[in-house]
Backbone as CSV, one residue per row, in Angstrom:
resi,resn,N_x,N_y,N_z,CA_x,CA_y,CA_z,C_x,C_y,C_z
1,MET,-4.797,-16.630,74.657,-6.097,-16.763,74.055,-6.592,-18.187,74.302
2,SER,-7.846,-18.282,74.680,-8.409,-19.604,74.957,-8.765,-20.317,73.651
3,ARG,-8.954,-21.607,73.752,-9.285,-22.411,72.576,-10.630,-22.004,71.975
4,ILE,-11.603,-21.712,72.813,-12.934,-21.328,72.329,-12.875,-19.981,71.612
5,ALA,-12.154,-19.020,72.188,-12.028,-17.707,71.544,-11.299,-17.828,70.211
6,ALA,-10.257,-18.640,70.169,-9.522,-18.849,68.922,-10.408,-19.537,67.886
7,LEU,-11.210,-20.492,68.333,-12.108,-21.204,67.417,-13.115,-20.254,66.794
8,TRP,-13.756,-19.423,67.590,-14.719,-18.474,67.044,-14.052,-17.433,66.158
9,THR,-12.856,-17.014,66.512,-12.131,-16.058,65.690,-11.841,-16.629,64.314
10,ILE,-11.365,-17.850,64.254,-11.018,-18.442,62.965,-12.275,-18.723,62.135
11,ILE,-13.343,-19.156,62.772,-14.572,-19.445,62.023,-15.164,-18.170,61.444
12,ILE,-15.325,-17.148,62.261,-15.951,-15.908,61.798,-15.109,-15.228,60.729
13,SER,-13.815,-15.126,60.957,-12.968,-14.442,59.976,-12.937,-15.185,58.647
14,GLN,-12.910,-16.509,58.685,-12.850,-17.239,57.433,-14.187,-17.242,56.705
15,VAL,-15.278,-17.160,57.416,-16.574,-16.979,56.749,-16.598,-15.627,56.037
16,ILE,-16.075,-14.607,56.684,-16.001,-13.277,56.052,-15.121,-13.332,54.810
17,TYR,-13.984,-13.998,54.886,-13.089,-14.108,53.733,-13.762,-14.810,52.561
18,VAL,-14.506,-15.855,52.848,-15.181,-16.593,51.778,-16.302,-15.757,51.178
19,VAL,-17.040,-15.019,52.001,-18.090,-14.137,51.473,-17.472,-13.051,50.606
20,LEU,-16.307,-12.569,50.993,-15.639,-11.541,50.203,-15.131,-12.066,48.862
21,LEU,-15.140,-13.375,48.689,-14.813,-13.928,47.367,-15.831,-13.485,46.324
22,LEU,-17.075,-13.238,46.734,-18.078,-12.701,45.811,-17.695,-11.294,45.355
23,VAL,-17.201,-10.487,46.287,-16.716,-9.150,45.925,-15.506,-9.285,45.013
24,TRP,-14.644,-10.250,45.311,-13.456,-10.467,44.487,-13.838,-10.816,43.052
25,LEU,-14.888,-11.605,42.863,-15.316,-11.947,41.501,-15.617,-10.690,40.688
26,PHE,-16.304,-9.734,41.297,-16.593,-8.481,40.607,-15.316,-7.695,40.335
27,ILE,-14.462,-7.591,41.339,-13.218,-6.832,41.181,-12.312,-7.482,40.140
28,ALA,-12.233,-8.808,40.149,-11.402,-9.509,39.164,-11.949,-9.295,37.760
29,GLY,-13.261,-9.304,37.621,-13.850,-9.055,36.304,-13.596,-7.641,35.816
30,MET,-13.658,-6.689,36.724,-13.433,-5.294,36.334,-11.945,-4.970,36.173
31,SER,-11.080,-5.768,36.781,-9.649,-5.465,36.695,-9.113,-5.643,35.274
32,VAL,-9.830,-6.362,34.454,-9.419,-6.513,33.061,-9.453,-5.158,32.358
33,MET,-10.279,-4.242,32.857,-10.387,-2.905,32.255,-9.096,-2.102,32.391
34,MET,-8.173,-2.563,33.232,-6.890,-1.866,33.359,-6.105,-1.931,32.055
35,PHE,-6.457,-2.876,31.195,-5.727,-3.064,29.946,-6.424,-2.405,28.757
36,ASP,-7.335,-1.457,29.023,-8.017,-0.749,27.935,-7.039,0.059,27.093
37,ASP,-6.090,0.672,27.749,-5.073,1.424,27.018,-4.105,0.438,26.375
38,PRO,-3.875,0.552,25.075,-2.978,-0.408,24.417,-1.559,-0.436,25.014
39,GLN,-1.117,0.668,25.590,0.223,0.703,26.170,0.271,0.031,27.546
40,ALA,-0.898,-0.227,28.139,-0.937,-0.856,29.465,-0.427,-2.291,29.417
41,VAL,-0.480,-2.916,28.255,-0.001,-4.294,28.129,1.497,-4.364,28.403
42,ASN,2.204,-3.311,28.113,3.657,-3.284,28.306,4.064,-2.691,29.656
43,ASP,3.095,-2.257,30.465,3.389,-1.627,31.754,3.462,-2.693,32.851
44,ILE,4.599,-2.794,33.492,4.817,-3.813,34.518,3.950,-3.559,35.754
45,THR,3.706,-2.290,36.084,2.886,-1.965,37.248,1.460,-2.466,37.070
46,THR,0.922,-2.301,35.885,-0.427,-2.791,35.610,-0.493,-4.302,35.775
47,TRP,0.509,-4.995,35.275,0.539,-6.449,35.402,0.669,-6.877,36.861
48,LEU,1.487,-6.170,37.649,1.658,-6.518,39.055,0.361,-6.321,39.845
49,VAL,-0.346,-5.221,39.585,-1.623,-4.982,40.255,-2.639,-6.046,39.840
50,PHE,-2.660,-6.398,38.562,-3.572,-7.409,38.046,-3.303,-8.771,38.704
51,ILE,-2.051,-9.147,38.791,-1.684,-10.427,39.428,-2.002,-10.397,40.917
52,PHE,-1.761,-9.252,41.563,-2.082,-9.096,42.982,-3.572,-9.322,43.224
53,ILE,-4.414,-8.774,42.359,-5.855,-8.956,42.485,-6.233,-10.420,42.289
54,LEU,-5.637,-11.053,41.301,-5.989,-12.442,41.003,-5.529,-13.430,42.077
55,LEU,-4.584,-13.047,42.910,-4.047,-13.960,43.930,-4.865,-14.013,45.221
56,TYR,-5.945,-13.234,45.326,-6.741,-13.248,46.557,-7.250,-14.641,46.926
57,PRO,-7.812,-15.414,45.983,-8.270,-16.751,46.375,-7.149,-17.655,46.877
58,VAL,-5.957,-17.476,46.342,-4.813,-18.259,46.820,-4.518,-17.895,48.280
59,GLY,-4.557,-16.595,48.579,-4.345,-16.158,49.958,-5.399,-16.700,50.903
60,VAL,-6.648,-16.750,50.450,-7.721,-17.289,51.285,-7.511,-18.781,51.527
61,ILE,-7.176,-19.525,50.492,-6.970,-20.970,50.637,-5.791,-21.258,51.566
62,VAL,-4.685,-20.551,51.373,-3.515,-20.741,52.242,-3.876,-20.396,53.680
63,SER,-4.619,-19.324,53.859,-5.023,-18.911,55.197,-5.917,-19.951,55.866
64,ILE,-6.859,-20.491,55.119,-7.764,-21.484,55.688,-7.012,-22.755,56.085
65,VAL,-6.214,-23.259,55.176,-5.498,-24.509,55.453,-4.484,-24.323,56.589
66,ALA,-3.643,-23.317,56.469,-2.608,-23.110,57.485,-3.219,-22.729,58.832
67,GLY,-4.283,-21.936,58.814,-4.932,-21.541,60.064,-5.469,-22.731,60.839
68,TRP,-6.123,-23.651,60.140,-6.680,-24.820,60.826,-5.591,-25.802,61.258
69,VAL,-4.534,-25.917,60.471,-3.432,-26.807,60.873,-2.776,-26.286,62.144
70,VAL,-2.505,-24.993,62.175,-1.854,-24.408,63.350,-2.813,-24.418,64.541
71,PHE,-4.106,-24.201,64.290,-5.096,-24.275,65.371,-5.126,-25.672,65.986
72,ALA,-5.076,-26.689,65.151,-5.106,-28.070,65.646,-3.882,-28.388,66.504
73,ARG,-2.789,-27.710,66.238,-1.574,-27.923,67.034,-1.582,-27.122,68.327
74,GLY,-2.589,-26.253,68.500,-2.710,-25.485,69.731,-1.895,-24.210,69.773
75,ARG,-1.432,-23.746,68.654,-0.644,-22.506,68.593,-1.556,-21.375,68.104
76,TYR,-2.241,-20.755,69.050,-3.308,-19.821,68.712,-2.787,-18.477,68.210
77,LYS,-1.650,-18.025,68.709,-1.089,-16.766,68.209,-0.624,-16.919,66.757
78,ARG,-0.011,-18.042,66.438,0.391,-18.296,65.056,-0.831,-18.448,64.157
79,MET,-1.893,-19.011,64.720,-3.127,-19.154,63.963,-3.661,-17.782,63.563
80,LEU,-3.578,-16.819,64.461,-4.027,-15.470,64.141,-3.196,-14.855,63.025
81,ILE,-1.905,-15.113,63.038,-1.029,-14.581,61.990,-1.368,-15.211,60.644
82,TRP,-1.486,-16.524,60.598,-1.839,-17.197,59.339,-3.229,-16.794,58.877
83,ASN,-4.116,-16.584,59.809,-5.481,-16.221,59.464,-5.584,-14.788,58.945
84,ALA,-4.572,-13.978,59.161,-4.592,-12.586,58.728,-4.058,-12.380,57.303
85,ILE,-3.645,-13.441,56.631,-3.089,-13.299,55.287,-4.032,-12.569,54.328
86,PRO,-5.326,-12.890,54.269,-6.204,-12.177,53.333,-6.350,-10.677,53.616
87,LEU,-5.966,-10.254,54.798,-6.035,-8.828,55.099,-5.085,-8.015,54.228
88,VAL,-4.096,-8.673,53.642,-3.186,-7.992,52.705,-3.977,-7.458,51.514
89,TRP,-5.064,-8.102,51.154,-5.919,-7.663,50.052,-7.078,-6.807,50.550
90,ILE,-7.612,-7.122,51.725,-8.817,-6.468,52.203,-8.543,-5.054,52.698
91,ILE,-7.484,-4.842,53.438,-7.200,-3.515,53.999,-6.975,-2.471,52.904
92,PRO,-6.170,-2.742,51.858,-6.058,-1.729,50.798,-7.394,-1.448,50.105
93,LEU,-8.239,-2.460,49.965,-9.552,-2.255,49.359,-10.413,-1.347,50.232
94,ILE,-10.370,-1.532,51.525,-11.132,-0.680,52.441,-10.603,0.750,52.397
95,ILE,-9.285,0.899,52.402,-8.687,2.232,52.338,-9.065,2.926,51.035
96,LEU,-8.994,2.215,49.931,-9.367,2.786,48.636,-10.844,3.158,48.612
97,SER,-11.701,2.319,49.180,-13.126,2.614,49.214,-13.428,3.853,50.058
98,VAL,-12.775,3.983,51.189,-12.972,5.167,52.026,-12.501,6.417,51.288
99,TYR,-11.382,6.320,50.599,-10.846,7.460,49.853,-11.773,7.853,48.703
100,VAL,-12.265,6.867,47.956,-13.100,7.150,46.789,-14.475,7.685,47.192
101,PHE,-15.073,7.095,48.214,-16.441,7.451,48.569,-16.536,8.553,49.611
102,SER,-15.435,9.151,50.002,-15.521,10.261,50.974,-15.445,11.607,50.298
């Protein structure tokens, strides 16, 4: 991969990740509704899903910092891997959206 292609890839993908932080704000606000059932407070699965949702900004920050550091070192394949960290949150959301709205 050339330097220019890697540069555009990292810029475009990270702009998308930052824009998706607006979607995350809504999802994080609605995720509190998982605890409507009084027994949900004691359910470990509910807590794990809740923490997973709340960690999206951490994944974006790690991806941005690590992606640019690795890009500066000229390791473009590693940059793609580091830049794909937020996809751990985005792909399940897309799959769930396709399932719900189809």
